[in-house]
VOGU-3710 file (C-alpha; in Angstrom, 3 decimals, decimal comma):
1> xxxxxxxxxx> 0,000/0,000/0,000  2,707/2,501/0,980  4,789/1,788/-2,113  1,682/2,182/-4,275  1,072/5,557/-2,653  4,666/6,576/-3,352  4,305/5,618/-7,009  0,972/7,448/-7,301  2,463/10,625/-5,852  5,521/10,271/-8,072
11> xxxxxxxxxx> 3,147/10,109/-11,053  1,682/13,421/-9,950  5,233/14,729/-10,057  5,059/15,086/-13,797  1,355/15,264/-14,687  1,841/18,989/-15,237  5,177/18,400/-16,946  4,184/19,470/-20,482  7,223/21,648/-20,484  9,978/22,696/-22,847
21> xxxxxxxxxx> 13,679/23,052/-23,335  16,043/22,431/-26,223  18,554/20,590/-28,169  21,500/22,727/-29,155  24,146/23,152/-26,493  27,815/23,430/-25,983  29,920/20,842/-27,800  29,225/17,151/-28,136  32,754/16,344/-27,079  34,341/16,760/-23,690
31> xxxxxxxxxx> 36,669/19,722/-23,403  40,395/19,157/-23,098  40,490/22,113/-20,710  38,460/21,370/-17,537  36,360/24,168/-16,090  38,306/25,637/-13,167  35,178/26,656/-11,249  32,174/24,547/-12,279  28,844/26,403/-12,274  30,400/29,776/-11,411
41> xxxxxxxxxx> 28,042/31,442/-13,868  25,061/30,048/-11,953  26,485/31,322/-8,661  26,944/34,724/-10,285  23,255/34,530/-11,267  22,346/33,906/-7,611  21,370/30,237/-7,738  23,082/29,794/-4,351  21,442/32,856/-2,752  19,658/30,824/-0,072
51> xxxxxxxxxx> 22,580/28,637/0,989  23,506/29,433/4,582  20,349/31,461/5,208  17,974/29,103/7,045  18,334/26,986/10,169  15,801/24,372/11,355  13,635/25,523/14,245  13,493/21,963/15,561  15,170/18,605/15,010  13,701/15,428/16,450
61> xxxxxxxxxx> 14,376/11,708/16,185  11,358/10,128/14,482  12,656/6,549/14,063  15,942/4,758/14,744  18,699/6,819/13,155  16,261/9,170/11,387  16,002/12,846/12,380  13,316/15,212/11,104  14,437/18,827/10,712  11,555/21,321/10,577
71> xxxxxxxxxx> 11,462/24,961/9,486  9,076/27,700/10,541  8,899/31,473/10,800  8,555/34,459/8,465  10,038/33,838/5,008  11,012/30,282/6,022  10,907/27,331/3,623  7,312/26,099/3,310  5,124/23,904/1,140  3,349/25,649/-1,715
81> xxxxxxxxxx> 0,012/26,033/0,134  1,706/27,243/3,318  2,148/23,981/5,215  5,307/23,534/7,261  8,331/22,106/5,455  10,686/19,565/6,961  13,432/17,257/5,717  15,233/14,231/7,123  18,681/12,812/7,770  19,592/9,222/8,560
91> xxxxxxxxxx> 22,956/8,057/9,818  24,608/5,183/7,996  27,660/3,104/8,777  30,029/4,413/6,090  31,256/7,825/4,985  29,318/7,812/1,704  26,284/10,083/1,268  22,979/9,618/-0,552  20,998/12,793/-1,186  17,511/11,752/-2,259
101> xxxxxxxxxx> 14,920/14,138/-3,740  11,317/12,908/-3,604  8,687/13,584/-6,265  5,235/15,017/-5,851  3,753/17,190/-8,608  4,182/20,430/-10,536  2,115/23,614/-10,586  1,578/25,426/-13,867  -0,499/28,541/-14,551  -3,283/26,316/-15,841
111> xxxxxxxxxx> -3,360/23,480/-13,303  -1,652/22,199/-10,174  -1,124/18,605/-9,093  1,529/19,216/-6,450  1,275/17,535/-3,055  0,630/19,961/-0,218  2,691/18,077/2,378  5,929/16,231/1,688  6,167/12,449/1,933  8,065/11,570/5,139
121> xxxxxxxxxx> 11,130/9,366/5,070  10,197/5,809/4,066  12,886/3,106/3,896  12,194/1,424/0,556  14,283/0,687/-2,519  17,425/2,798/-2,712  16,553/4,182/0,757  16,387/0,788/2,488  19,041/0,254/5,187  17,995/-3,343/5,819
131> xxxxxxxxxx> 18,396/-4,695/2,291  21,956/-6,104/2,039  21,724/-5,930/-1,762  20,886/-2,228/-1,768  24,148/-0,579/-2,899  23,432/2,472/-0,720  22,187/0,577/2,348  25,119/1,722/4,492  25,172/5,336/3,249  24,338/8,382/5,293
141> xxxxxxxxxx> 21,136/9,829/3,834  19,770/13,315/3,342  16,118/13,026/2,298  14,382/16,043/0,797  10,574/15,785/0,544  8,784/17,578/-2,255  5,863/19,931/-1,667  6,866/23,179/-3,380  5,169/22,624/-6,753  8,143/24,152/-8,594
151> xxxxxxxxxx> 10,660/21,373/-9,205  12,655/22,568/-6,164  13,567/25,693/-8,173  10,858/28,276/-7,470  11,079/31,636/-5,725  7,733/33,297/-6,288  4,331/33,987/-4,710  1,204/33,796/-6,849  -2,459/34,713/-6,572  -3,703/31,788/-8,659
161> xxxxxxxxxx> -7,433/32,616/-8,622  -7,252/36,400/-8,905  -8,994/37,135/-5,611  -6,224/39,415/-4,388  -4,836/36,874/-1,909  -1,568/35,000/-2,471  -2,308/31,284/-2,375  0,699/29,587/-3,990  4,146/29,913/-2,459  6,810/28,562/-4,776
171> xxxxxxxxxx> 9,726/28,281/-2,348  11,565/25,353/-3,925  14,898/27,208/-4,028  14,608/27,916/-0,299  13,475/24,389/0,566  16,259/22,784/-1,424  18,998/25,099/-0,183  17,917/24,822/3,460  17,833/21,028/3,172  21,269/20,850/1,576
181> xxxxxxxxxx> 22,660/23,087/4,331  21,398/20,626/6,960  22,878/17,733/5,015  26,257/19,431/4,629  26,375/20,329/8,318  25,430/16,796/9,342  27,731/15,040/6,872  30,516/17,518/6,117  33,133/15,244/4,540  31,684/12,313/2,547
191> xxxxxxxxxx> 34,003/10,240/0,383  31,387/10,112/-2,394  27,919/11,477/-3,080  24,946/9,930/-4,827  22,418/12,605/-5,828  19,239/10,765/-6,815  15,569/11,555/-7,271  12,420/10,187/-8,844  9,754/11,886/-10,957  9,751/15,596/-10,042
201> xxxxxxxxxx> 12,694/14,756/-7,787  14,494/13,231/-10,766  13,953/16,512/-12,593  15,195/18,384/-9,495  18,556/16,612/-9,219  19,737/18,965/-11,971  18,630/21,988/-9,958  20,383/20,597/-6,891  23,646/19,697/-8,622  25,318/23,142/-8,626
211> xxxxxxxxxx> 24,305/23,663/-4,987  25,688/20,280/-3,949  28,891/21,108/-5,826  29,135/24,462/-4,006  28,854/22,689/-0,640  31,141/19,814/-1,613  33,641/21,258/-4,111  35,911/18,213/-4,457  33,712/15,142/-4,004  32,698/12,877/-6,877
221> xxxxxxxxxx> 28,945/13,120/-7,491  26,852/10,359/-9,059  23,630/11,867/-10,460  20,674/9,485/-10,892  17,586/10,860/-12,640  14,689/8,411/-12,352  11,756/9,360/-14,603  12,309/13,119/-14,694  14,382/13,616/-17,825  12,622/16,728/-19,048
231> xxxxxxxxxx> 11,106/15,312/-22,233  8,353/17,835/-22,791  6,312/19,870/-25,226  7,892/22,945/-26,827  7,638/26,207/-24,955  6,118/25,010/-21,720  9,323/24,873/-19,718  10,095/28,530/-20,321  6,646/29,568/-19,130  7,049/27,452/-16,011
241> xxxxxxxxxx> 10,448/28,906/-15,194  8,893/32,362/-15,487  5,877/31,328/-13,400  8,129/29,922/-10,689  10,798/32,652/-11,024  13,382/29,916/-11,564  15,491/31,348/-14,393  18,591/31,590/-12,197  19,015/27,820/-12,453  19,547/28,042/-16,231
251> xxxxxxxxxx> 22,833/29,627/-17,402  22,293/32,680/-19,568  25,302/31,710/-21,684  23,541/28,494/-22,714  20,911/29,987/-24,979  19,576/26,584/-25,991  19,582/24,827/-22,596  15,862/25,591/-22,739  15,196/25,060/-26,391  12,664/24,781/-29,123
261> xxxxxxxxxx> 12,116/21,025/-29,036  10,825/20,966/-25,451  13,631/18,833/-23,989  16,345/19,433/-21,381  19,007/17,344/-23,098  21,297/20,308/-23,681  20,987/21,489/-20,093  22,235/18,093/-18,982  25,072/18,323/-21,513  25,940/21,703/-20,033
271> xxxxxxxxxx> 26,204/20,166/-16,572  28,442/17,343/-17,758  30,601/19,849/-19,613  30,908/22,083/-16,551  31,837/19,407/-14,047  34,168/16,536/-15,000  33,823/15,079/-11,493  30,213/13,974/-12,028  28,593/11,032/-13,743  24,950/10,984/-14,787
281> xxxxxxxxxx> 22,335/8,265/-15,250  18,865/8,226/-16,772  16,354/5,568/-15,702  13,009/5,488/-17,500  10,520/3,393/-19,403  10,149/3,929/-23,128  6,558/5,103/-22,970  6,225/6,380/-19,420  2,445/6,671/-19,023  2,705/9,935/-17,103
291> xxxxxxxxxx> 4,541/11,652/-19,930  2,637/9,870/-22,681  -0,536/11,508/-21,365  0,801/15,011/-21,911  3,319/14,824/-24,758  2,024/15,635/-28,214  2,144/12,311/-30,029  1,761/10,242/-26,856  3,956/7,325/-25,872  5,588/6,866/-29,264
301> xxxxxxxxxx> 6,700/10,488/-29,383  8,029/10,308/-25,831  9,951/7,126/-26,627  11,540/8,614/-29,725  12,673/11,749/-27,903  13,897/9,860/-24,832  15,991/7,446/-26,889  17,433/10,349/-28,879  18,315/12,285/-25,724  19,986/9,293/-24,063
311> xxxxxxxxxx> 21,929/8,512/-27,228  23,164/12,110/-27,573  24,391/12,216/-24,001  26,067/8,820/-24,174  27,782/9,729/-27,444  29,058/13,000/-25,993  30,107/11,508/-22,635  30,531/7,733/-23,062  32,436/7,330/-19,787  30,174/9,543/-17,700
321> xxxxxxxxxx> 26,630/9,053/-18,967  24,595/5,850/-19,238  20,881/5,079/-19,430  18,605/2,246/-18,354  15,412/2,212/-20,412  12,622/-0,346/-20,026  9,849/-1,426/-22,341  6,378/-0,446/-21,221  4,936/2,548/-19,433  6,238/2,301/-15,854
331> xxxxxxxxxx> 6,867/5,552/-14,003  9,716/5,555/-11,427  11,848/2,621/-10,306  14,412/3,338/-7,595  11,911/3,352/-4,725  8,995/1,189/-5,859  10,474/-1,098/-8,561  14,077/-1,601/-7,482  14,105/-5,205/-8,703  12,614/-4,419/-12,102
341> xxxxxxxxxx> 14,734/-6,140/-14,760  15,763/-4,148/-17,837  18,011/-5,680/-20,466  18,593/-8,638/-18,153  19,791/-6,450/-15,257  17,747/-5,213/-12,326  17,647/-1,526/-11,499  19,339/-2,393/-8,205  22,207/-4,226/-9,897  22,666/-1,523/-12,524
351> xxxxxxxxxx> 23,057/1,135/-9,836  25,434/-1,162/-7,968  27,523/-1,466/-11,137  27,587/2,318/-11,387  28,696/2,839/-7,808  31,338/0,116/-7,969  32,796/1,713/-11,111  32,189/-1,603/-12,808  32,734/-2,063/-16,523  29,248/-3,570/-16,476
361> xxxxxx> 27,773/-0,102/-15,995  26,599/0,616/-19,507  23,470/1,752/-21,274  20,851/-0,983/-21,407  17,410/-1,135/-22,969  14,717/-3,760/-23,488
//
C-alpha cells in the first residue's frame, strides 16, 4: 500500500510536466580544458542565494537513526500552500552520502497537481538500510521531501485565482537550499555522493547539482535521474520557469539549454561539460504513461525523444553518462520497482555497477 502511494504521488510529479527546453548546447565532445570553477556562472546569477540562510527551528528523532528537521517562521521554507516544510537525515555506517529528492507534482499557470505536504522518510528501494543488496544501504542519507510545486527551483508567490490573496508559495529554491545546508552540516566530509531523485525529484537533481557542488567542491557526485528527464512539449518549460521565477538555475550563456524542441538534453550536456567530477544516469521506461498523457504524439513520441536524448548524451560523454530504459509505461523505479529487470539487469544491480565503477555499468534497454 505505501509503495503504491509513493508511485501514485511520483506520477503526480510530472502530470503537469508538459514543459519545454532544447537541443542545441555546448559541444558534443568533452573539453580538453576542464572548467576551473564549475557552475560559477550560476552562482553569479544567484542560484546559491539561499545557501547558509535558514536553520531548522526543531530537530527530532522520528525513528531509529532518522532525524526530522523542521522549518518555521517568516520567510522560512514552506510547502506551496503554506504547510510547514521539513526534511530528514539518517545516519549510515560508512562515509558515503545519498541525497535523495522525492517527487510530488508540478504547478503550472493552468493546473496544479503538487502535493501539499511532503512524503516523510520511508525506507524502501534505494533508501532501504535493511536490504543487504541495496548498494546504498550503508550510506548516510539526506532526504528532501517535495511539496513546493516548482521542481525545487521556485522563488515566487502567486495569486492563482485572482482574488487578491496569495495562495501559492513557490519556495523550492529555499526548501532545497535549506535542506542541503542541513545535510552538509550533518555530513561535512563524505568520500562520495549519490544525488538521486524520482519523478519531479528526478527533474530536481539537476537543480540541486550546482548547490551540492558548491557545498562539496571536491567530491565525486553520481547523479541518478529516475523518470524526470525533461522530455516535454515545446515552450512550456520557459513559461514554467517564469511562473516559478526559476530562471537563475539556467545559465544565460547556454541559450539553448531551454530550447525549441521541449527537452532538457542540452541542459544536462551543459552540466556534464561544466563538471568533469560527475557522472549521470537516466532511468526510465520507453513510454512512461505519465509523460505519454501530456506529450504531443503520446507514448511513441516520448519514446523517440527519450531514446534520442539518451543517445546524444552517451555519445558525448561515453564514460560519464549511461541510461537504463525499459519497455512499457512504468513511471519511477528506484523506490517502488528496485528489482525491475531491464536488459537482463535489475535496477538495483545496474546502480550497484555504477557505484562500484564496474565495466558492467553501460546503457541498457529492453
